[in-house]
N, C-alpha and C positions, 0 to 999 in steps of 0.2 A: 504493500501499501504507500501510493505518496506521501511525504509527510505536509505536501502542498494541502492533500485531502483533507486534513484535518482542520483545514485554516479558510477554507476558500471553496466557495461553492463550487459544481459538477464541472458548470462551463468555465468556472475562470482558474482551472487546476492545472491547464498548463500555463498559463501566464506566472501561475503564483510559484510552482517550479522553476522558471527563470528567475523571478524576484530572490526567490531562496538561495540560488548561485549565486547572484551575484551580492546578496550578502555573505553568504562564505567565505566568497573574493575579496570582498571587501576587506572583510574582519582577518583572514588568512593575513592578507598584504600588508595590512597594518602592523601586524606582531612578526611577520618577516622584517619587514622594513626596519621599525625597533630593535630587535634584536639583532639584526645585519649592522646595523650602524653604534652600537656596544660594542661589539665584536670587533669590528674593522678598527675600532681606536682605543679601547681597552684590551683588547684579546679576551683571554677567560676570565679574568676578575669582573667582565661584563656581562655576563653568564653566570656568574657564581655565584652563592653567599656564603653563609656560615656552614650551611648544614653540607652544603654541594660538597664540599671537598671530601668530608666523611662518604657521601655517595659513592663518590667517583672513585675512590680509594676503595672501599669495597667489592664494585661493580669489577674495576680494574682485575681486581685480584682474584674474584672467582673467575671473571675471563680468562685468566692465566693456566685457572686450575684445568680449567674445560677445554682449554686449548693443551694443557700438557697430558690430559688425558686421567690427570689425578681424583675430580670427583666418584664418587660412587652414594649408593644411599640414602640416606636421609641428608647428605650436603647438596642435592639439586635441586634443595630449597632456599638456599641459598646461605652464605657465608657468617649469617648471623641470624639470633632469633628477636632480636630488637626488632626488625622491619620486615612487612609482607612482605614474601618474593617475588610480585609481579612486575612494580617494579623494578628491581635490581636485574630481573631477568631482563628485562628492556634493554636496559641499561648493557649488560655486561652483552649482550647480542650484539649490541650496535660496537662495544670496544673490539667485539671479534670481525666484526666488518669493517670497520674505516678506526680502529687505533686508536691516537689522539682525539680525531674528528670526533667522538662520541657525544662529548658533551653537545657541543654544535647541532650533532642530529637529533639528539634528544629535543635540544629545544626547539629545532623545527618539528619535530613529531608532539609537542608542545603545543605551537602553535595552533597546528590543524587542526589537535583535540578539543582545545579554547575555540576554533573557529565553529567545529561542528557543534559546541554547548550554544553557542548565538543561535543554531538551529532547532537548536531544542527549547530556546528559551521562549520561540516563535511557537511551536506547537505547545507550550508549557500555558503562554499568554493564551492560544484558542479555545483553550479549556474553562477559559472564562467569560472572553468573548473574544470574534476576531476580531473587532475592531479596534484590541489594542495589540492585538500579535506583532504587525511588521515593528510599528514602533517600541515593541519592548527588543527585537531581538537585534537592533541599530543600538539603541541604546546597552546592548551587553557588549556589540562589538567594538564603542568605542569610547566604553568605560575605560579610563585609567588602571587601576587592580588588575583587573584579568589581561589586558595586555603587559603591563609592568610583570606580574606573575608569571605567567607562559614564556617573558625571557629568562628562566631563573631555571637551571638545574634544583627543579623540587618536583615534590611527589604532588604538588598539588591540582593543578590544571588538569592531569588525565584522570585525579580524582572525582574532581567536580564534574566535568564530563559523564562519566558513568553515573553520578550520583543521581546528578539532575535528569540522564535518560530514565532511572530506578521511576521518579516521581514521576516524570511523563507518562511510564506505561502501568504504574498504578493508578493513576487517573484514568486511563487506556481501559483498562480492566475493570472500575469502577464503572465506566458507562455502556461498554459493552459487552462485557463480562463473555469472553473468547478466552481459548485456550494459548493463541500468540502472544495475544497482551500478558496476560500471567507468566505463563513463560520467558516471556522480554523482560519484565518486573524481577523474577527471580535469577534469572543470569546476570542484570545492572548489577543489581544487589550484592550479589557473590562475588563479580569481578572488581566492586567498588573495593570490597574489604580486603581482598588482595592486593589492594592498592596501602589502603590503609584502615586499619582496623578499627577505630574510630566510626566503621559504618556497621560493625557488627549491634549494640546495642541499636540502634535507628531501625535497622533489618527488624531485630524483634519487637519495636513497638509498631511499628508499619506492618506485620504480619499478624498482630493481633487486632490492630484496629480495620486490615480486611477483611479474620475472619470475624470480625463484629458486623460489620456490613455485609458479610454473607449469609449470616446467621437470620440478622433482620430483612433479608432479603423471599419475599413472598414468589414461590413457583421457581424460583433461581438456586434454594439454599443447596441442594445435594450437589448440582454441576459447576456453582460458584467453589462452597468446600473443597471440592476434588480440584479444579484449575488452584487453589492455594496449595494443595497438597505437592502437586506437582511441581508449582514454582518454589517451596521449599528446599523438596528436594534435589531442585536443581541449585538453589544456591550452596546446600548443605554439600554437593557432590562438588562444586568449585572449590569451596576450602578447603574440604574432609583431607587433604594433604597435608596441611598445617598443624588443624587440627590433631588427626595420625599420629604424628611424627611429633608434635608436645607432648600428646599421654603416655605414645611408646618411649620416650629418648626420655622427656622432663618430669614424668607423672603429675601430666597441668593440662585441663582444659582453656587454658586464656591464648588467644592469640599471641602476642608479643610478651617478652617480657621486660619492657619498659616502663609498663605502669609505674611499680613502684619511687622508680626515680624519678620520673614524673613529677609524682606527687610530691615526695619530701624535700628535690632539691631542685623543685621550681618553684610546687603552690606555697609549699608551709612558707619557704622564704618572706614570698609575697603577703601574706596574709600578717606573719612577724612584723615585715615593716610596716602592715598598719596598725599593729598592736602597739611598736615600739617609740618608729621611727627608725629604725636600725636599716642600715644598707642593708640590700641582698645578697650582696657579695660577704658580707660579714656573714649574713645568718648561715649561708649555704656554706662558709668555713666551719662556723659553730657545731652543724648539723653533722658535717663530715668528722669531727673529732670527740666526738660522743662512742663511748666506747660498744655500747649495743649494737649502733650503726655499723660498726668496723667489724663486730664481729659477723652480723649477717651479709657483707658484705664480701668478705672472705668463704663463703660457699661455693660452690664445684656449680651449684646449680643455678642458673640464671634465674629460672620461674620461682625458687625457693629465696631466694633473693630478693626476687621482685614484691614477694608475696611478702616475705618479713619487713621492707621497707614500707609497704603499703601499710604495713598496722603498724609500724611507728609513727606513719606519718597521720593517722585518724589519731594516733596519740595526743602528739600533737597541736592537731588542729581542734579535740577537745578542749586542751588545756587553754586553747586561742580565743574560743566561744565562738557560739553564733554570730552575734554583733557583727566582731571583725572581718569573720569569713562572710558575710552579705556584704558589708564596705568594701571588703578589696572586689567581691567578683560584681558589683554593681560600676566600681570605676573602670575595672579593666573591661565590662561589656560597653560603658559610654567610653574608651577610648578607643574598641577595636571600630567602632562605628563611626568613630568620627577623625580619627587620624587619617590625614591624605595619604592617597596611594604614593607621592614621591618619597615619602621614607624609606621605601625600602630598593628606591630604584638606585642601583649599584650608582652614577654617577653623583649622586645623592649622599649615599652613607657615606663615601671617601672623602665629603667636607670638613674640616673639624666639625664640631658639634658634642654636649655632653651629653654621656650616657643615663638614660632614663633609669638604670634598674641598677645605674650606681649612684645615682642622685639621693641624700637624705633629707630627711625630713621630719617633722614632728606632725605624724600619722598620713594619711593618704593626703589631704588638702596641703600640707606642708610639701609635702615633698613632690606635690605638682607643681605650688605656686614659685620653688626655688629651682623646679626644672624649667618652667615658663622663663622663668626672670634670667636663664642662666643662655638657654637658646636661642632667645628671643635678637641676642644681640648677634647672632654669627647670619650666616647668607642661607644655610640649613634653614634655620629658622625662619627666616623669610619667604622662602620656598613653603613652607610648611605653612604657614600663614594663608599665604596666597591659595593655596590647595585647600585650606581648610575652608576658605570664603566660596568657592565654585563646591567642595562637599556639602555645605549646609542650603544652596540653592538643591542639591537634587535631593535629601533628606526631607525638604517640604513636597517639593515634587511628589515623591513617594509615599509620603502622609496622604496626598490628596489622592494616589493611585489606590492607596491600601484601604483606603473610605469606597473608593470605587467600584473596588474588586468584591468585597465583601458583599455589596448589594447586591452585584451580578453575581456571587456565587460564595454563599457563603461557607459551606463545604469544603470547596476546595481552598480559599482564603485561608480559612482555619489549618485544613494540611502545611499548605506551604509557610504560614509563619511558626506552625511547629516546627517544621523544618530548622527554621531560622535560629527561634529558643531555642532547639539544639546545639546546635553548635555555638550560640553563644554562651551556652551553661560548659558546654566541653571547656572551650576555649579558655574560659574564667578570669583570671588574674594575668593569663601570658597576652601581651598588648600589642599588636601587630595588624596593620591591615590585610597579610597574609592569611591571617585564620580568621577573615570573614570572606574571602572568597568564595567557600558555599554558601551565601549570604547572598554575592553578588546577582546570579540570573535570577532568581526572584526576586530580590529589590530591581531588576531592571524591566520585569513584569510591571512591579507596583507603577516604577518609573514609565514606564508605555502606557499605563493607564490615566496616570495624571496627567500626562502630554496630553495626551485624546481627549479630554475632559473644560483643560483648559483652551485648547482648540475651539474646540466646540462653544465655548463662553463666548469666546472672541467671534468666534464666527455669528453667536443668535446677537450679540452687543451692537456689532455692525450692520445686522439687518434690522436690528432695531432704529439705528440712527437714522436708517435711508427711509423708513419707512417713514418718522416725522418729518423725514425734508421734503421726503415728497409730499 
């Protein structure tokens, strides 16, 4: 089935296909041009950031081992249990194909996947109202955050493409109740989880919601439940190699072994900073010097390490208290929604600037005041101010669109809003535009709706003025 058939009337489908092709090529061209300019002027630092070096090292080592024929058994799932394998498989494959050019080729794949996301945004908006669809796709195609993140060796662009594809297929299944939509929904969820394990809790929630919908469907209950079982089995088959390895080798059904370190060495230090004002780095150093933490980290089984660090992290969070946790999450969510995308662009990050993580201050507001006071005097800070002004206008447009979408399709809008809320809560205090990328497709849908409403109001205002003159 043509994607255009989700948006355009039957007689306009061929014209719609041309429009979607133009949108895809335009989105691809913008992303490739951006990445090409950075790579040609800065080199590898232009398309990499903090995590990229680790990804490239792991994938290069894995590719070398594959080429030497030394990989066997569970080692085929990658050299580490802290990263899901699909991303490393792709990157290692590119190393085998192109050697040192693997990073550039991966960015090109990122650009293509993210241009594809623009098409999915069109289809997603079409599930609410076809009038919003084309504008939503163009808002995503030209939004700074997706363009910048697609130009960096990160997991995010590929993950978002698969994740948003699952949202679209879920909504198609709700309306059509056919096996093709259910199977596509399950496959997209499974492959997204194979890129980033953060998809797994959302997948459980999505299947629960789908199950409730199926049970409430008179005359379609048995067929709908059967389709969901098939979708669940497809998703489970896709992720089963990872779960089987972790159970057999590590006696764990967790997807990755990074949860404990994330909670204890990232989340807890931020909450501690809210409570005491101490710098994030100082809080991390204190935690690493605790004997109990050292004993946990000395274990060989990394999943046991993760479980032990998670338990200690929750102990620390209970000590710090719910008010400090809530305040830390609130500030993190606000920052993730309002920090301009330029803050993660490699050229901007190379400018002299204070580090937010390293800034001290009495409480959260004191930390923010100190950071803003220091950063505003730099060129980096001035770029942030310009970016924030533009971002604020878009947020207002998206608020208008949110209300419009809710009036047009309450259930669909609430489902998309739940997706946004999930990723805001998961990211919590870890502040960066990178972590709002999963929200950007939905925000583009809201922006498209807001734009359409404003244009309609402008047109009606002109018509009224014209009639008054007449």
